C-alpha positions as CSV (number, residue, x, y, z in Angstrom):
1,A,0.0,0.0,0.0
2,H,2.9,2.3,0.7
3,N,5.1,1.2,-2.3
4,L,7.7,-0.3,0.0
5,T,9.7,-3.5,-0.3
6,V,12.5,-5.3,1.5
7,S,16.0,-5.1,0.3
8,E,18.8,-6.0,2.8
9,L,18.5,-7.8,6.1
10,F,20.7,-6.0,8.6
11,I,22.0,-8.9,10.7
12,M,25.2,-7.2,12.1
13,H,26.2,-10.2,14.2
14,F,24.6,-12.6,16.8
15,G,26.0,-11.2,20.0
16,H,29.6,-12.2,19.1
17,P,31.7,-11.0,16.2
18,I,32.0,-13.5,13.4
19,N,35.8,-13.9,14.0
20,H,35.5,-14.7,17.7
21,P,38.5,-16.8,18.8
22,D,36.4,-19.6,20.3
23,P,35.5,-22.3,17.7
24,Q,32.3,-23.2,19.5
25,T,31.1,-19.6,19.4
26,R,31.8,-19.4,15.6
27,S,30.0,-22.7,15.1
28,W,27.0,-21.3,17.0
29,T,27.1,-18.2,14.8
30,R,27.2,-20.4,11.6
31,S,24.1,-22.3,12.7
32,L,22.2,-19.1,13.4
33,Y,23.3,-17.6,10.1
34,D,22.0,-20.6,8.2
35,G,18.5,-20.1,9.7
36,I,18.5,-16.4,9.3
37,T,19.4,-16.6,5.6
38,T,16.6,-19.2,5.1
39,F,14.2,-16.6,6.5
40,A,15.8,-13.9,4.3
41,Q,15.3,-16.0,1.2
42,K,11.6,-16.8,2.0
43,A,10.9,-13.1,2.9
44,G,12.3,-11.9,-0.4
45,F,15.4,-10.0,0.7
46,E,18.1,-9.4,-1.9
47,S,21.0,-9.4,0.6
48,V,22.1,-9.9,4.2
49,M,24.7,-7.8,5.9
50,M,27.3,-8.7,8.6
51,I,29.7,-6.8,10.7
52,P,33.2,-7.9,9.6
53,G,34.6,-8.6,13.1
54,H,37.3,-6.9,15.2
55,V,40.6,-7.7,16.9
56,H,40.0,-9.5,20.2
57,D,43.0,-8.0,22.0
58,E,41.6,-9.3,25.4
59,D,41.9,-12.9,24.1
60,G,45.4,-12.4,22.6
61,Q,44.2,-12.3,19.1
62,S,46.5,-10.6,16.6
63,P,45.3,-8.4,13.7
64,T,46.4,-11.1,11.3
65,E,44.6,-13.8,13.1
66,A,41.5,-11.6,13.3
67,L,41.6,-11.0,9.5
68,D,42.2,-14.7,8.7
69,L,39.3,-15.8,10.8
70,S,37.0,-13.2,9.3
71,V,38.0,-14.4,5.8
72,E,37.3,-18.0,6.8
73,E,33.9,-17.3,8.2
74,L,32.8,-14.9,5.4
75,R,33.7,-17.4,2.8
76,F,31.4,-19.8,4.5
77,M,28.7,-17.1,4.8
78,V,29.0,-16.1,1.1
79,D,28.6,-19.7,0.1
80,V,25.5,-20.2,2.2
81,A,24.0,-17.0,1.0
82,Q,24.6,-17.8,-2.7
83,Q,23.0,-21.2,-2.3
84,K,19.9,-19.3,-1.3
85,Q,20.2,-16.7,-4.1
86,L,21.3,-14.0,-1.6
87,Q,24.2,-11.5,-1.7
88,C,26.3,-11.4,1.5
89,N,27.7,-8.0,2.4
90,I,29.8,-6.5,5.2
91,E,29.7,-2.9,6.5
92,P,33.1,-1.2,6.9
93,C,32.3,0.2,10.4
94,I,34.2,2.0,13.2
95,G,36.1,-0.4,15.4
96,S,36.1,-3.2,13.0
97,I,39.0,-4.8,11.0
98,A,37.6,-3.0,7.9
99,E,37.0,0.5,9.2
100,Q,39.6,1.9,6.8
101,P,38.7,1.8,3.1
102,A,41.9,-0.1,2.2
103,D,41.2,-2.8,4.8
104,A,37.6,-3.2,3.6
105,I,38.8,-3.6,0.0
106,R,41.4,-6.1,1.1
107,L,38.8,-8.2,2.9
108,V,36.4,-8.1,-0.1
109,Q,39.2,-9.1,-2.4
110,A,40.0,-12.1,-0.2
111,V,36.5,-13.4,-0.2
112,P,35.1,-14.0,-3.7
113,G,31.4,-12.9,-3.9
114,L,31.5,-10.7,-0.9
115,G,30.2,-7.1,-1.2
116,L,30.1,-3.9,0.8
117,T,27.3,-2.0,2.5
118,V,28.7,1.5,2.6
119,D,27.7,4.1,5.2
120,Y,29.8,7.3,4.9
121,A,29.1,8.1,8.5
122,H,31.6,5.6,9.7
123,Q,34.4,6.9,7.6
124,V,33.5,10.6,8.3
125,Q,34.1,9.7,12.0
126,L,37.6,8.8,11.1
127,G,38.2,12.2,9.5
128,L,38.2,10.9,5.9
129,E,37.1,13.1,3.0
130,H,34.7,12.1,0.3
131,E,37.3,11.2,-2.2
132,Q,38.9,8.9,0.3
133,I,35.7,7.1,0.8
134,E,34.6,6.9,-2.8
135,V,37.2,4.2,-3.5
136,L,34.7,1.8,-1.9
137,H,32.0,2.5,-4.6
138,P,33.1,-0.3,-7.0
139,Y,32.7,-2.9,-4.2
140,A,29.3,-1.6,-2.9
141,R,26.1,-3.6,-3.2
142,H,24.0,-1.5,-0.8
143,F,24.2,2.0,0.7
144,H,23.1,3.5,4.0
145,A,22.4,7.3,3.8
146,K,22.9,8.7,7.3
147,Q,24.0,12.3,7.7
148,S,27.0,12.7,10.0
149,S,29.9,15.0,10.9
150,P,33.3,14.4,12.4
151,D,32.0,15.5,15.9
152,S,28.6,13.8,15.6
153,F,27.8,10.3,14.4
154,Q,24.3,11.5,13.4
155,A,23.3,14.9,12.2
156,R,20.2,16.4,10.7
157,P,20.2,16.1,6.9
158,D,21.0,19.8,6.2
159,E,23.5,20.2,9.0
160,G,26.1,17.4,8.5
161,S,29.2,17.2,6.4
162,I,28.1,14.4,3.9
163,D,27.4,15.9,0.5
164,F,24.6,13.6,-0.6
165,P,24.1,15.2,-4.1
166,R,27.8,14.6,-4.7
167,L,27.5,11.0,-3.4
168,V,24.5,10.2,-5.7
169,R,26.3,11.7,-8.8
170,R,29.5,9.7,-8.1
171,L,27.5,6.5,-7.6
172,D,25.9,7.2,-11.0
173,D,29.4,7.8,-12.5
174,D,30.5,4.5,-11.0
175,A,27.5,2.6,-12.5
176,Y,26.0,1.7,-9.1
177,D,22.6,0.1,-9.6
178,G,21.7,-0.9,-6.0
179,V,19.6,0.6,-3.2
180,I,20.2,3.7,-1.1
181,C,18.5,3.2,2.2
182,V,17.8,6.2,4.5
183,E,19.0,5.3,8.0
184,F,18.6,6.9,11.3
185,V,19.3,5.3,14.7
186,T,16.8,6.4,17.4
187,Q,18.7,7.7,20.4
188,E,17.3,9.0,23.7
189,P,19.5,12.2,23.7
190,L,18.3,13.1,20.2
191,L,14.6,12.5,21.2
192,E,15.2,14.7,24.2
193,A,16.7,17.4,21.9
194,G,13.4,17.5,19.9
195,W,14.3,15.3,16.9
196,D,11.4,13.9,15.0
197,F,12.8,11.0,13.1
198,K,9.9,10.8,10.7
199,V,10.7,14.4,9.7
200,E,14.4,13.9,9.4
201,T,14.0,10.7,7.4
202,A,11.6,12.4,5.0
203,R,14.0,15.3,4.6
204,L,16.9,13.1,3.7
205,K,14.8,11.1,1.3
206,Q,13.7,14.5,-0.3
207,I,17.4,15.4,-0.8
208,L,18.1,12.1,-2.5
209,D,14.9,12.3,-4.7
210,E,15.7,15.8,-5.8
211,T,19.2,14.9,-6.7
212,L,18.1,11.8,-8.7
213,A,15.4,13.9,-10.5
214,K,18.0,16.5,-11.5
215,L,20.5,13.8,-12.6
216,R,17.9,12.2,-14.8
217,S,16.9,15.6,-16.3
218,D,20.6,16.4,-17.0
219,Q,21.0,13.0,-18.7
220,T,18.0,13.5,-20.8
221,I,19.3,16.9,-22.0
């Protein structure tokens, strides 16, 4: 009735990162992943998204060991997803082994079939500029549009530092044909500050729609 459909199932992880050092924990994650992807297939999702894991310093895990375990688990997850006609993606996020664009690209290249769900907000928090983040575009299968700035993980659509018109134009230049999903995370301090998340979501969608309309008009001319 509202012209909505499902696209990507935002799994993140199951309470423990996928590269947890304990084999039993990883086995438990695999069994849950199998069931969740079965649900995703039946519900009509196009893709599922995982968090790529982090370095478990407290357990003596080295960065190399963390990466190797993530590669091993993600290869399994991609295989399971593909058997169910799903795309498996990871989000290069703050605190993960793939927070820097180069590390995210290295991980994708190590796991055939793996894609990225890109959210500029994570890289903006690292102080990166747009051109430093845009190298992720060729590997992107899904996008989160969430306004942000170096000093605030979430910002109102017209107040942050992410240039969404530029982002959309660059995605078009890079032949991206996936979904851009407007994302806001409801937080108590923002509610107390008077945020109306319906209003903010609608405004960001408006920015994206206006940019797409202008882009199509320019292409027609």
